[in-house]
C-alpha positions in Angstrom: -15.2 -6.3 -11.1 -12.2 -5.8 -8.8 -11.8 -7.9 -5.6 -13.1 -6.6 -2.4 -10.7 -6.9 0.5 -12.5 -4.7 2.9 -16.1 -5.1 3.7 -17.6 -2.4 5.9 -21.3 -1.5 6.5 -23.1 0.2 9.5 -20.4 -0.5 11.9 -19.6 -4.0 10.9 -16.2 -4.8 9.5 -14.9 -7.9 7.7 -11.6 -8.4 5.8 -10.4 -11.0 3.4 -7.8 -13.1 5.2 -4.9 -12.7 2.7 -3.0 -15.4 4.5 -5.3 -18.0 3.0 -5.1 -16.8 -0.6 -5.1 -18.1 -3.3 -6.4 -21.3 -2.1 -9.1 -20.2 0.1 -11.3 -17.1 0.1 -12.5 -16.3 3.7 -13.7 -13.1 5.2 -13.0 -12.6 8.9 -14.8 -10.2 11.4 -13.0 -7.4 12.8 -14.8 -6.6 16.3 -12.5 -3.9 17.5 -9.0 -2.5 17.9 -7.4 -5.7 19.2 -8.6 -7.7 16.1 -7.4 -4.9 13.8 -3.9 -4.8 15.4 -3.6 -8.5 15.1 -4.8 -8.6 11.5 -2.3 -5.8 10.6 0.7 -7.4 12.5 -0.1 -10.9 11.1 -0.4 -9.6 7.6 -4.0 -10.8 7.1 -4.3 -7.4 5.8 -1.3 -5.6 4.1 -0.5 -2.8 2.0 -0.1 0.6 3.5 -3.4 2.2 2.3 -5.3 -0.9 3.5 -3.5 -0.9 6.8 -4.6 2.5 7.5 -8.1 1.9 6.5 -8.5 -1.5 8.5 -6.8 0.1 11.5 -9.1 3.2 11.6 -12.1 1.2 10.9 -11.4 -1.3 13.7 -11.4 1.8 16.0 -14.7 3.1 14.5 -16.3 -0.3 15.1 -15.2 -0.4 18.7 -16.1 3.2 19.4 -19.5 2.9 17.9 -20.4 0.1 20.6 -19.6 2.5 23.6 -21.3 5.5 25.1 -19.4 8.5 26.3 -20.7 11.1 28.7 -17.5 13.1 28.6 -15.6 14.2 25.5 -12.4 14.0 27.4 -12.9 10.3 28.0 -13.5 9.7 24.3 -10.4 11.8 23.4 -8.2 9.8 25.7 -9.5 6.4 24.4 -9.0 7.5 20.8 -5.4 8.6 21.4 -4.3 5.5 23.3 -5.8 3.0 20.7 -4.5 5.0 17.7 -1.1 4.8 19.2 -1.6 1.1 19.7 -2.6 0.5 16.1 0.4 2.3 14.9 2.7 -0.2 16.5 1.3 -3.0 14.5 3.6 -2.4 11.4 5.7 0.7 12.0 7.2 1.3 8.4 4.0 2.0 6.6 3.3 5.7 7.2 -0.4 6.0 6.0 -1.8 4.9 9.3 0.4 7.3 11.3 -0.8 10.2 9.1 -4.4 9.1 9.4 -4.1 8.8 13.1 -2.4 12.3 13.3 -5.3 13.8 11.2 -8.0 12.0 13.5 -6.3 13.2 16.6 -6.4 16.9 15.3 -10.2 16.4 14.7 -10.8 14.9 18.0 -8.9 17.7 19.8 -10.7 20.4 17.9 -14.1 18.8 18.7 -13.1 18.5 22.3 -12.3 22.2 22.5 -15.6 23.2 20.8 -18.1 23.7 23.7 -20.9 23.6 21.2 -20.2 19.8 20.3 -21.6 17.2 22.6 -19.8 13.8 23.4 -22.4 12.1 21.1 -21.9 14.5 18.2 -18.1 14.2 18.8 -18.4 10.3 18.5 -20.5 10.5 15.4 -18.3 13.0 13.6 -15.3 10.9 14.4 -16.8 7.8 13.1 -18.2 9.6 10.0 -14.5 11.0 9.2 -13.1 7.3 9.2 -15.8 6.0 7.0 -15.0 8.7 4.5 -11.5 7.2 4.2 -12.9 4.3 2.2 -14.4 6.3 -0.5 -11.6 8.7 -0.6 -9.0 5.9 -1.1 -10.9 4.5 -4.1 -11.2 7.8 -5.8 -7.4 8.5 -5.1 -6.5 5.0 -6.6 -8.3 5.7 -9.7 -6.8 9.0 -10.1 -3.3 7.5 -9.6 -4.1 4.8 -12.2 -5.1 7.4 -14.7 -2.1 9.7 -14.3 0.2 6.8 -14.4 -1.4 5.4 -17.6 -1.0 8.7 -19.3 2.5 9.2 -18.1 3.7 5.9 -19.5 1.8 6.2 -22.8 2.7 9.9 -23.4 6.4 9.1 -22.7 6.4 6.3 -25.1 4.5 8.2 -27.8 7.0 11.1 -27.7 9.9 8.6 -28.4 8.0 5.9 -30.6 5.0 7.6 -32.2 2.0 5.8 -33.4 0.1 2.9 -31.8 1.8 1.4 -28.8 1.3 -1.5 -26.4 3.4 -2.1 -23.3 4.9 -4.7 -21.2 5.5 -3.7 -17.6 6.9 -5.4 -14.5 5.6 -4.9 -10.9 6.8 -6.1 -7.5 4.8 -7.2 -4.4 0.9 -6.4 -4.3 -0.4 -3.0 -4.8 -4.0 -3.8 -6.0 -7.5 -4.1 -4.5 -6.0 -6.4 -1.8 -3.7 -3.7 -0.6 -6.0 -0.7 -0.7 -9.8 -0.1 -0.3 -10.2 -1.1 -4.0 -8.4 -0.9 -7.5 -4.9 -0.3 -6.3 -2.0 2.1 -6.8 0.7 0.6 -8.9 -1.8 -2.3 -10.0 -4.3 0.6 -10.5 -1.9 2.1 -13.2 -1.8 -1.6 -14.7 -5.4 -1.8 -14.7 -5.9 1.6 -16.4 -3.3 0.6 -19.1 -5.4 -2.6 -19.7 -8.7 -0.7 -19.9 -7.2 1.6 -22.4 -6.1 -1.5 -24.4 -2.5 -0.6 -24.4 -1.3 -3.2 -22.1 0.4 -6.1 -23.9 1.5 -7.9 -20.7 2.3 -7.6 -17.1 5.1 -9.5 -15.3 4.9 -9.9 -11.6 7.5 -11.1 -9.2 6.8 -13.9 -6.7 8.2 -11.4 -3.9 9.8 -13.8 -1.5 9.7 -14.6 1.3 6.1 -13.9 1.7 5.1 -14.4 -1.8 2.6 -11.5 -2.1 3.3 -11.4 -5.9 2.7 -15.1 -6.4 -0.2 -15.5 -4.0 -1.9 -12.1 -4.3 -1.0 -10.1 -7.4 -1.2 -13.2 -9.6 -4.7 -13.9 -8.0 -5.8 -10.4 -8.8 -4.4 -10.4 -12.4 -6.0 -13.9 -13.1 -9.3 -12.7 -11.4 -9.3 -9.6 -13.8 -8.3 -11.6 -16.9 -5.3 -9.3 -17.4 -2.4 -11.0 -19.5 0.1 -11.8 -17.0 3.3 -13.9 -16.2 4.7 -14.7 -12.7 8.6 -14.7 -12.6 11.0 -15.6 -9.9 12.5 -12.7 -8.1 15.9 -13.7 -9.4 14.7 -13.6 -13.0 14.4 -9.8 -13.2 17.6 -9.0 -14.9 17.0 -11.8 -17.5 13.5 -10.4 -18.1 14.7 -7.0 -18.6 17.2 -8.1 -21.0 15.0 -10.3 -23.3 11.3 -8.9 -23.1 11.5 -5.1 -23.8 10.0 -4.0 -20.6 8.6 -0.5 -21.0 8.4 0.5 -17.4 8.5 -0.9 -13.7 5.7 0.2 -11.6 5.9 -0.4 -7.7 4.1 0.9 -4.7 5.4 2.5 -1.6 5.1 2.1 2.2 6.9 5.3 2.9 8.3 8.0 0.9 10.8 10.4 2.6 10.9 14.1 1.7 13.6 13.8 -0.8 11.9 11.0 -2.5 13.8 8.1 -1.2 11.2 5.2 -1.0 10.6 2.3 1.2 8.7 -0.6 -0.3 8.8 -4.3 -0.3 12.2 -5.9 0.1 13.6 -6.5 -3.4 12.5 -3.1 -4.8 15.8 -1.5 -4.5 17.6 -4.3 -6.5 15.0 -4.1 -9.2 15.4 -0.2 -9.4 19.3 -0.8 -9.9 18.6 -3.2 -12.7 16.0 -0.9 -14.4 18.6 1.9 -14.3 21.2 -0.5 -16.0 18.7 -1.4 -18.7 17.6 2.2 -19.1 14.0 1.3 -18.1 11.8 4.0 -16.4 11.1 3.1 -12.7 7.8 4.6 -11.2 6.5 4.7 -7.8 2.7 4.9 -7.5 1.3 5.9 -4.2 -1.2 8.0 -2.6 0.1 11.4 -1.2 -0.3 10.2 2.4 2.6 7.8 1.8 4.9 10.9 1.6 6.4 11.6 5.0 7.8 15.1 4.9 8.9 14.8 8.5 11.7 12.4 7.3 14.6 14.1 5.4 15.7 11.0 3.5 15.6 7.2 3.5 18.2 6.7 6.1 15.6 7.8 8.7 12.9 5.3 7.8 12.4 2.6 10.3 12.6 -0.8 8.6 10.5 -3.7 10.1 12.1 -6.9 10.5 10.1 -10.1 10.3 10.3 -13.6 11.9 12.8 -16.0 10.6 9.9 -18.5 10.1 8.8 -16.5 7.0 12.1 -17.5 5.3 12.6 -21.0 6.7 9.2 -22.4 6.1 6.5 -22.4 3.4 3.2 -23.3 5.3 4.1 -25.9 7.8 7.1 -27.2 5.6 10.6 -26.2 6.6 12.6 -25.5 3.4 15.8 -24.1 5.0 18.5 -25.9 6.9 17.9 -26.1 10.6 20.1 -23.9 12.6 20.8 -21.4 10.0 20.7 -17.6 10.8 18.2 -15.5 9.0 17.9 -11.7 8.3 14.4 -10.8 7.2 13.8 -7.2 6.6 10.3 -6.6 5.2 11.4 -3.4 3.3 14.3 -1.7 1.5 14.7 1.9 0.5 15.3 2.9 -3.1 17.4 6.0 -3.5 15.5 9.0 -5.1 18.1 9.1 -8.0 16.9 5.6 -9.2 13.2 6.7 -9.3 12.0 8.3 -12.7 8.7 9.7 -11.1 6.3 9.4 -8.2 2.8 9.1 -9.3 0.1 10.4 -6.9 -3.6 11.3 -6.9 -2.4 15.0 -6.8 -0.2 14.5 -10.0 3.1 13.2 -11.1 6.4 14.4 -9.5 10.0 13.9 -10.0 11.4 13.1 -6.5 13.2 16.5 -6.3 9.9 18.2 -6.8 8.2 16.7 -3.7 9.4 19.5 -1.4 7.3 22.0 -3.4 4.2 20.1 -2.3 5.1 20.0 1.4 2.2 21.1 3.4 2.9 24.5 5.1 
């Protein structure tokens, strides 16, 4: 059974505090939008799909406690609070897309004279609640598509029975989504098919999402795995016959350039040198067609303390300057394919799927 990072039932929301993992498992209540914003900004919840779900659910929790006599009052409150939630972590696009879709719904209901304020409120909350179920279904579709892609590509070159070793970066599992995961969902599907020999996960400095979170999930699911230092990737690829690299995405530009956790770009460069396929696994909502290429993706910069300290202990020389971008952008030409719930695409094919 996979981990449950988001607990929601009848207007009550709790999240697993990921700052405390792997040493402590503690759920914290999210009582409204302010709690949701803080949890996202402080990275108590992280991962682009989970950010969108928790942000929107925090609004559903808050809205469910209020009574609205006028639809326009509800519309103004929804708009203001969605814009506030988006500001918590700007690089991940899923929350922005979800907010735009919810505003389209609210505006349509506001214009419909046959819909009361109470009905508008109920339909808005119901639409947010549906996001949880859809994310899980999308993740499983991504996992299956990625598993088939990797196995079929290897069968076409190797033939016969195969088992694979893969590398992943950061955390893309149940702790980053509603459940199951994107890149880690592909790994789970490979494991279920009994074709996964081993998975290697990077520590993912400076926040250590790989060491704290991905390793935690892999141990929990009893998936054969090994943790490596970020600086060991090249040596691993040279010596361990890695079949594929599978990572997630916080935002994909229209041309396929992909923003993901810092360190992804250099892994892609190294994978290209070693002729290892480099796959991005992400829900279709991570694709931002309004952005032409990766140069236009806003990159969040995090506090110096994440680099200079581990917990309460300083590990860097006092007085040193720090540069701590949370993400980097991998150019489309280094990406073999992008795996989504709608299918597998080469980066150059994304424009054919752009909504009209």
